[in-house]
Structure formats: structure tokens, C-alpha cells
Steps between C-alpha positions, in 0.01 A plus 500: 500500500651830399735663734763771533855366493728760666802276555445190298706507184782716638769236429369486142522878464865492607568211269341683212731790530806275540404305183453825312841629610702189460315324229366145478607251234155335490301822462448715191333839461141452390454141620186620684353602166603187291140412425406844370671473163458820302203621701524824702624410851286680758607509865252627757587581862221324679176304475218744394717635225550137385125461455477838316792410262400142427149598406636749236802290383311178426736269299678786326728592799664317777416637859688412813457627858793612712349485847250246628515396873708800576328824427618842377509633859741232624684393187860492636794455269466358148558129453695334212169406326369863527821635367482259205133605433592873506808437277286344223174697509385744233295701756475503881150602603466653840239658720719796592397778730785399735404134521787360294662805368628667813880538556536145651213347313518189294486678165801714593689204627434293189603786264843511673569124484307364197729660233209509265593733205142543405378572852151631463258563790129566466391693812119458524461740782610784273192435284256576779385866494656695783162604633398139539805417728444489879735608776657222693455448867739650755797276579571681826340388825340811635403306799864517610509879458624532142324813378771641274419601135557222248388374163255206496575412133256344267311184567617244231216244526333613177439145366221444758282752320329363190506843358879518523544140401343582166748780447781259580372241253476768229861607560615132470306463179672807352842379595448162357377659176813712494731203556320266264303691233450186285257372774341841593153380402512218729622711797223745428227228477604322817544826699146609395360165616679520838396859555135389463570242774636774722192715427276210608711439812470868603131519434425170687714609794319833539164326471602245772585777749250769401218393741729465806432747768847458637763665272796544726763225578836466672769393265797284598770703329464812281408313189125551454459872440463480116286179544271671749464807272417284201236290677337772718655420837702693760808417696490595870870421547763246434644269763851471351636793294814285413395144412631259759567768760265491795366835636592631837261452797412863485407478126283198581309693763451782243368252246263344746361844603457598137314183419269558800433852405415411142333170585744305282429133519679342197875446518668407173778241558741356240576134427870587493493580876398302805176619657649437841645858502381851574198442278373243760588737784285769340211260434498363843527847664196632287298188596597513867447872559280573799415849376412430137540131395518447120458163344819537289572241233773414258479514119792353311611748230795398290691807360663259253857606587613147515376159370610141472661453161254223409219760540647727223253518214289715270203479737691564835408867527132453426471197736674668785308832469167321483596303811582829675174654404307180600672516845410861556145450377459218751652699790341844449140558607 
């Protein structure tokens, strides 16, 4: 089962930096890419970008994923393997929009330690039209009285919209054609085939939810804004603004009142987190309300920020998104 790993791997992170600084007689730069040969070496930051890149790359480029069971929100320090991957890659493909490219993000950390003379980052978020980007949620708990002016930033979860996923795939295609013009036709052909699959995914998802009278859900953390816009849903609120950080009691009360006022019944939960958390508190409070009981239910929606390494594959994105849509179609009336 996928899960967030906030502390697991910390000793490896420290060891990684020690190995980089002191050197290791049994490790050579580029070992992580030994099987790539002369192919372009494509490093992606996390799971959905792996699916996008592999579908375009085919056998003409080698694609590896930096983060799996640890997501971009909770990546920690770089490990020795991650440094080796960054040191040998021809391009590092990131989501951007503050997910991996902030001051203490994994992309910034790797650039400092990888010593890659050809360091090259493809920021997919920069390819999304500004008018299509959504404001992020507030990271201040106003329930505690924090009403000062502040910037909410931009929501980075663009990959969960099929519309934006297609833009990201096109950007990967163009970068691989630039790196490897000899195989440009193959990248073009495979990208076109995958874009058709994403077109089909988007159309099928919209059709699945089109006849549902309920359109508003409660999300677990602020990951589903682009998803909901793409598939015709609305988000009443998010339980956790920062993943893994439980809301205050006052914030929980506000969410419960908001759900009661808007008759929100479906609560999106994530496989990376236990359901025995504030999500269960909200569900039980809605069900047990004497004033206005609501038969609230869970729908498991995976934002694809983490995955087990064995699940990485060309079809991971499509499988996960279809499962998400199936779950919501089942739960919504």
C-alpha cells in the first residue's frame, strides 16, 4: 500500500551526502545509468511524470524516476542514488510551480550536489498557460485568528487534469526530439498515440460523472482543484492544507458546518494516509448530526504523488485516474 514516508530514509539521506563529500571507492558517477548506453538519460521527479515520459520515450530513451514512496511534498534530503541519477542525466523533468523547484526543493538540492556539467531542467509547469493556473489554498489557519494579508501561491497539482497532462506530454516530446533528433519521428508517433489515450480518458471521465446530481466533494488535501475543474466537479474545502498535518479542532468544525450547509456527502480520502484521522471525524459528525444528518461516505482518490516502485509503468497514470473516476462515480449520486 502506498504511504507517505516522512522520516523513513533519513539515515540514507545523511549517508548520501557523506558519500558525495568523502567519495566511495565502490561507486562511480553514472552507475545508475549503466544500462542506458548512448540513449538519452531522462530523470523525472515523481510517478505521473514517469508515465508521461515512458510513453513518449519508448525504447529510444532511458527513463528513471527520482521519487516513489516519498512524494514531492515530503522528499527530504537527496540520497546517494538520487545524486548519482542527477549526476548522469541529460534532462531532469519536474512538475515545477513550487513543487520541486522551491528554494529547499529537491531540484535545487540536486543541482547543488550532483555536479552535472550539462544540468538541464525541463519545468513542465512553465508550459501551462498562466490563465489556466489556479490559486493555492491558504496555508494559514484563520480559525486561530490569522487574518493578515498573504500570498496563497499557485496550486501545483496540474497533472491531475487530463487537459494539462496533455500539455506536459507535448513538452516532454519536444524536449526528447531536441535531445535526440535522430529518433524524432518515434517520439512524435508515440506522443500522438498517448495523447489519444489521454483524450479518451478525459472524455470517459466526464461521461461517467455527467449524470450525477451531486457535484461537490470534500478533498483530503488541496490536490483536486485541477481534477475537479477538468471533470466537472467542485471542491467544498480541503481537510489538510499541508499533507500530513491535521487541521485544528476549530477548522474541523468549520468544515463540518460547510458540508452541512452545502449538503456535501462524499469525502475524498487518499491511500497514502490512514482513514482513521480527521476524515473519519468529519464523516461521523455528519452522519451523527441531530440537526441535519448526512449519510457521508468515503471515496478513495489517489493524487499519484507517491507509488510503490513496482507499480511504475507506462499505464500507471491511466489506471490510477480511471480508478479515481470509478470511485467517485460509485460514491456520487
